[in-house]
C-alpha positions as CSV (number, residue, x, y, z in Angstrom):
1,T,-43.5,-25.5,-11.9
2,P,-40.8,-23.0,-10.9
3,P,-38.7,-21.4,-13.6
4,S,-35.4,-23.2,-14.2
5,H,-32.4,-21.4,-12.7
6,T,-28.8,-22.2,-12.8
7,H,-27.0,-23.4,-9.6
8,R,-25.2,-20.1,-9.4
9,E,-28.4,-18.1,-9.5
10,M,-30.0,-20.2,-6.9
11,T,-27.2,-20.2,-4.4
12,G,-26.1,-16.7,-5.1
13,S,-22.5,-17.8,-5.2
14,S,-19.9,-16.3,-7.5
15,S,-17.1,-18.1,-9.3
16,M,-14.5,-15.3,-9.1
17,A,-11.0,-16.2,-7.9
18,G,-9.4,-14.4,-5.0
19,G,-11.1,-12.6,-2.2
20,P,-12.8,-9.3,-1.8
21,T,-10.8,-6.2,-0.8
22,A,-11.7,-3.1,1.2
23,G,-12.5,-1.2,-2.0
24,G,-14.9,-3.9,-3.1
25,G,-12.6,-5.3,-5.8
26,V,-11.2,-8.7,-6.1
27,V,-7.6,-9.6,-5.9
28,V,-6.5,-12.3,-8.3
29,E,-3.1,-13.8,-8.2
30,V,-1.6,-15.3,-11.4
31,R,1.5,-17.5,-11.2
32,E,3.3,-18.7,-14.3
33,K,4.5,-22.3,-14.3
34,K,8.1,-22.3,-15.4
35,G,10.0,-25.1,-17.0
36,P,13.2,-26.4,-15.3
37,L,15.5,-24.4,-17.5
38,R,13.7,-21.1,-16.8
39,A,13.3,-21.8,-13.1
40,A,17.1,-22.4,-12.9
41,I,17.9,-18.7,-13.6
42,P,19.9,-17.5,-10.5
43,T,19.1,-14.4,-8.5
44,M,22.3,-12.4,-8.8
45,P,23.4,-8.9,-7.7
46,F,21.9,-6.2,-10.0
47,P,25.2,-5.1,-11.6
48,L,26.2,-8.6,-12.5
49,A,22.7,-9.3,-14.0
50,V,23.0,-6.2,-16.2
51,I,26.4,-7.4,-17.4
52,C,24.9,-10.8,-18.2
53,L,22.1,-9.2,-20.1
54,F,24.6,-7.1,-22.1
55,L,26.7,-10.2,-22.9
56,N,23.6,-12.2,-23.9
57,T,22.5,-9.4,-26.2
58,F,25.8,-9.3,-28.2
59,I,27.1,-12.9,-27.7
60,P,24.2,-15.2,-27.3
61,G,24.6,-17.6,-24.3
62,L,27.7,-16.0,-22.8
63,G,25.8,-14.2,-20.1
64,T,23.8,-17.3,-19.3
65,F,27.0,-19.4,-19.1
66,I,28.5,-16.9,-16.7
67,S,25.3,-16.9,-14.6
68,A,25.7,-20.7,-14.2
69,F,28.9,-20.1,-12.2
70,T,27.2,-17.6,-9.9
71,V,25.1,-20.6,-8.7
72,L,28.4,-22.2,-7.5
73,C,29.3,-18.9,-5.8
74,G,26.2,-18.7,-3.7
75,A,23.6,-17.0,-6.0
76,R,20.1,-17.9,-4.8
77,N,17.6,-19.9,-6.8
78,E,14.2,-21.5,-6.1
79,L,15.4,-24.9,-7.5
80,I,18.5,-25.3,-5.4
81,T,16.5,-26.7,-2.4
82,E,14.7,-29.2,-4.7
83,R,17.5,-30.3,-7.0
84,G,20.8,-29.2,-5.5
85,V,23.5,-26.7,-6.6
86,C,25.1,-29.0,-9.2
87,C,21.8,-29.7,-11.0
88,V,21.0,-26.0,-11.2
89,F,24.5,-25.3,-12.5
90,W,24.1,-27.9,-15.3
91,L,20.6,-26.6,-16.2
92,N,22.1,-23.1,-16.7
93,V,25.0,-24.5,-18.7
94,A,22.4,-26.5,-20.8
95,A,20.4,-23.3,-21.4
96,A,23.6,-21.5,-22.5
97,L,24.4,-24.2,-25.0
98,I,20.9,-24.2,-26.4
99,Q,21.2,-20.4,-26.8
100,I,24.6,-20.7,-28.5
101,L,23.6,-23.5,-30.8
102,T,20.3,-22.0,-31.9
103,A,21.6,-18.4,-32.3
104,V,22.3,-19.1,-36.0
105,I,18.6,-19.3,-36.6
106,M,17.8,-16.3,-34.3
107,V,15.9,-18.4,-31.8
108,G,18.8,-18.7,-29.5
109,W,19.6,-15.0,-29.7
110,I,16.0,-14.0,-28.8
111,M,16.0,-16.6,-26.0
112,S,19.3,-15.3,-24.8
113,I,18.0,-11.7,-24.6
114,F,14.9,-12.8,-22.7
115,W,17.1,-14.8,-20.3
116,G,19.1,-11.7,-19.6
117,M,16.0,-9.6,-19.0
118,D,14.7,-12.3,-16.6
119,M,18.1,-12.1,-14.7
120,V,17.8,-8.3,-14.4
121,I,14.1,-8.6,-13.2
122,L,15.1,-11.2,-10.6
123,A,18.0,-9.0,-9.4
124,S,15.9,-5.9,-9.1
125,C,13.3,-7.7,-7.1
126,R,16.0,-9.1,-4.9
127,D,17.5,-5.7,-4.3
128,Q,14.0,-4.2,-3.5
129,G,13.2,-7.1,-1.2
130,I,10.2,-8.2,-3.3
131,A,9.5,-11.9,-3.5
132,Q,8.4,-12.2,-7.1
133,D,8.4,-15.0,-9.7
134,V,9.6,-14.2,-13.2
């Protein structure tokens, strides 16, 4: 009887994700699945995103609240085509309220700072013309 081999050994196939590149490496793409609140963060001009980060750092939720109004003023967002401008606006207002209400126990403050950093990352990718998820 022949020695037992696994299916992978017999077929010579590999289970690596992605495809081979010219250098012989493998390109693997990882995409983070975002919840509706995080996916609702608008892509704003860079200076405004920095101001929102600054506000979120010192007054939790204020920068997020202001960013909600940028959606009404034409800021782009991946959820707008799915859910509409009003829904994305209210999701941002809800995120701001969560940040404000939970700032007392530090959770909201930390969340607020991360939200501001995501705004700056999205804005810098927008200005560089990079299509990148945060």
